[in-house]
C-alpha positions in Angstrom: 18.7 -1.9 -18.3 21.1 0.4 -16.6 24.3 -0.8 -14.9 23.5 -4.3 -16.3 25.7 -7.0 -14.8 26.5 -5.0 -11.6 24.9 -5.1 -8.2 23.2 -1.8 -9.1 21.4 -3.1 -12.1 18.1 -1.2 -12.7 15.4 -2.6 -14.9 12.3 -0.7 -16.2 10.3 -1.4 -13.0 13.1 -0.1 -10.8 13.4 3.0 -12.9 9.7 3.6 -12.6 9.9 3.2 -8.8 12.7 5.7 -8.6 10.9 8.1 -10.8 7.7 8.0 -8.7 9.8 8.4 -5.5 11.4 11.5 -7.0 8.0 12.9 -8.0 6.7 12.3 -4.4 9.6 14.2 -2.9 9.3 17.0 -5.5 5.5 17.2 -4.9 6.0 17.6 -1.1 8.8 20.0 -1.4 6.9 22.1 -3.9 3.7 22.1 -1.7 5.5 23.1 1.5 8.5 25.0 0.4 6.8 28.3 1.2 3.7 27.4 3.2 1.1 30.2 3.4 -1.8 30.8 5.8 -4.1 30.9 2.7 -2.7 27.9 0.9 -2.3 27.7 -2.9 -3.7 24.8 -4.9 -0.7 22.5 -4.4 -0.4 23.2 -0.7 -4.1 22.7 -0.3 -4.1 19.3 -1.9 -1.1 18.2 0.1 -2.5 19.5 3.4 -5.9 17.8 2.7 -4.2 14.5 2.1 -2.0 14.8 5.2 -5.1 15.8 7.3 -7.0 12.8 5.9 -4.2 10.4 6.9 -3.8 12.0 10.4 -7.5 12.2 11.3 -9.0 9.3 9.5 -6.2 6.7 10.0 -3.6 7.7 12.7 -5.9 9.5 15.2 -8.9 7.4 14.5 -7.1 4.1 15.2 -4.4 5.1 17.7 -5.9 8.1 19.4 -4.5 11.6 19.2 -1.4 11.1 21.4 -0.2 7.9 19.8 -1.5 9.0 16.4 0.8 12.0 16.5 3.7 9.8 17.4 3.3 7.3 14.6 1.8 9.7 12.0 5.2 10.2 10.2 5.5 6.4 9.6 1.8 5.9 8.6 1.9 9.0 6.3 5.1 7.8 4.7 3.6 4.4 4.0 0.4 5.9 2.6 2.0 8.3 0.2 4.7 5.8 -0.9 2.0 3.2 -1.8 -0.1 5.9 -3.4 2.5 7.3 -5.7 4.1 4.0 -6.6 0.6 2.7 -7.5 -0.3 5.8 -9.5 2.3 4.9 -12.2 0.0 2.0 -13.2 -2.4 4.4 -15.1 0.2 6.9 -16.4 0.7 6.5 -20.2 4.1 5.3 -21.0 4.7 3.8 -17.6 1.6 1.6 -17.4 2.6 -0.4 -14.4 2.8 0.0 -10.7 6.1 -1.0 -9.2 4.0 -2.5 -6.4 3.0 -5.1 -8.9 6.2 -6.9 -8.2 6.8 -8.3 -4.7 9.9 -6.3 -3.7 8.4 -3.0 -2.6 5.3 -4.4 -1.0 7.5 -6.8 1.0 9.8 -4.0 2.1 6.7 -2.0 3.3 5.3 -5.0 5.0 8.5 -5.7 6.8 8.7 -2.1 8.0 5.1 -2.4 9.4 5.9 -5.8 10.9 9.1 -4.6 12.7 7.3 -1.5 13.9 4.3 -3.1 15.6 6.4 -5.9 17.2 8.9 -3.3 18.4 6.1 -1.3 19.9 4.7 -4.3 21.7 8.0 -5.6 23.0 9.2 -2.2 24.2 6.0 -1.7 26.2 5.5 -5.2 27.6 8.8 -7.0 27.3 9.4 -9.9 24.9 7.7 -12.8 26.8 4.7 -10.8 28.1 4.2 -9.5 24.6 4.4 -12.9 23.0 2.0 -14.4 25.6 -0.5 -11.6 25.1 -0.3 -12.0 21.4 -1.0 -15.7 21.3 -2.9 -16.6 24.4 -6.7 -15.8 24.2 -8.2 -15.1 27.6 -11.6 -16.5 28.8 -11.5 -19.7 26.9 -11.4 -23.3 28.3 -7.9 -24.6 29.0 -8.2 -27.4 26.5 -8.7 -24.8 23.7 -5.3 -23.2 24.1 -3.6 -26.1 22.4 -5.6 -25.2 19.3 -5.8 -21.4 19.6 -2.1 -20.6 20.4 -0.7 -22.0 17.1 -3.5 -20.3 15.2 -2.9 -16.9 16.9 0.9 -17.3 16.4 0.5 -18.0 12.7 -2.1 -15.2 12.3 0.0 -12.5 14.1 3.6 -13.3 13.2 3.4 -15.1 9.8 0.2 -14.2 8.0 0.2 -10.4 8.8 3.3 -9.6 6.7 2.4 -12.1 4.1 -1.1 -10.8 3.6 0.1 -7.1 3.6 2.5 -8.0 0.9 0.3 -10.2 -1.3 -2.8 -8.0 -1.0 -1.0 -5.0 -2.4 1.0 -6.8 -5.0 -1.9 -9.0 -6.3 -4.3 -6.0 -6.6 -1.9 -3.9 -8.6 -0.7 -6.8 -10.7 -4.3 -7.8 -11.5 -5.2 -4.2 -12.4 -2.1 -4.0 -14.7 -3.1 -7.3 -16.5 -6.7 -6.2 -17.0 -5.6 -2.8 -18.5 -3.1 -4.6 -20.8 -5.9 -7.0 -22.0 -8.4 -4.2 -22.7 -6.0 -1.9 -24.6 -4.3 -4.8 -26.4 -7.7 -6.0 -27.5 -8.5 -2.5 -28.8 -5.2 -2.4 -30.8 -6.0 -5.8 -32.2 -9.5 -5.0 -33.2 -8.4 -1.7 -34.9 -5.3 -2.9 -36.8 -5.0 -6.6 -37.0 -8.6 -8.1 -36.9 -10.8 -8.7 -39.9 -13.1 -5.9 -41.0 -16.2 -7.2 -39.3 -14.4 -7.6 -35.9 -13.3 -3.9 -35.9 -16.8 -3.0 -34.6 -15.7 -4.4 -31.2 -12.8 -1.9 -30.9 -15.0 0.9 -29.3 -16.3 -1.5 -26.7 -12.9 -2.7 -25.6 -11.6 0.9 -25.6 -14.6 2.0 -23.4 -14.0 -1.0 -21.1 -10.3 0.0 -20.8 -11.2 3.7 -20.0 -13.8 2.5 -17.4 -11.4 0.1 -15.8 -8.7 2.9 -15.7 -11.2 5.0 -13.6 -11.8 1.9 -11.4 -8.1 1.4 -11.1 -7.7 5.0 -9.8 -10.1 4.1 -7.0 -8.1 0.9 -6.3 -4.9 2.9 -6.1 -6.2 5.1 -3.4 -7.9 2.3 -1.6 -4.8 0.1 -1.4 -2.8 3.0 0.0 -5.5 3.6 2.6 -5.8 -0.1 3.5 -2.0 -0.6 3.9 -1.7 2.5 6.1 -4.8 1.6 8.1 -3.7 -2.0 8.8 -0.3 -0.7 9.9 -2.0 1.6 12.4 -4.4 -1.3 13.5 -1.4 -3.6 14.1 0.4 -1.0 16.1 -2.7 -0.3 18.2 -3.1 -4.0 18.9 0.5 -4.3 19.9 0.1 -1.4 22.4 -3.0 -3.1 23.9 -1.9 -6.7 23.7 -2.6 -7.1 27.5 -6.3 -6.9 26.7 -6.2 -9.7 24.1 
């Protein structure tokens, strides 16, 4: 650990988090330091990723006007989750810092504060709260059941599920990769002679799951950014709830 015993103590996971954050900043600066009309490979990759977030998440969910307004936040969340997740398949790092609750919780709180701020700013506190928890066109007796459910769903479960979904998926992926490659090591170097025949199978399973984990890395970034956009959109239209 660095700075052990101080408020600035950094363990291995925090160092990985800082490393991937620096890599994200360096990637964006390198891609757009000297933008060209005919982009190079790095600029082309960065632009394609930004266009995807803008068109397939921000504009698709919020519309072009609101999508443009909240695009910086949604893109920041998307790329932060993506890069922090990517360390899970990098040799020598081998774990996503999103596999621990701290960073997913921070991102969930940012999304939570944002969509509630958007709703309160547009409708005022009490009108926003009423629109969030009161379901229209239901019998009066049903409100006693639905209001607590809607309150818990909107104001408690949303940040909880955003946090746990990201953390659990990345932690599960890390555990599976550790199991596959640890098994390969065991079969190759510690197991009896006849058990060594299983080493190619565990190695292939590890490689296959690494490819699957790459898909999960992108999917989790997409889902987190998408849900953030959806919650903002719902807050903006809470009067139609």
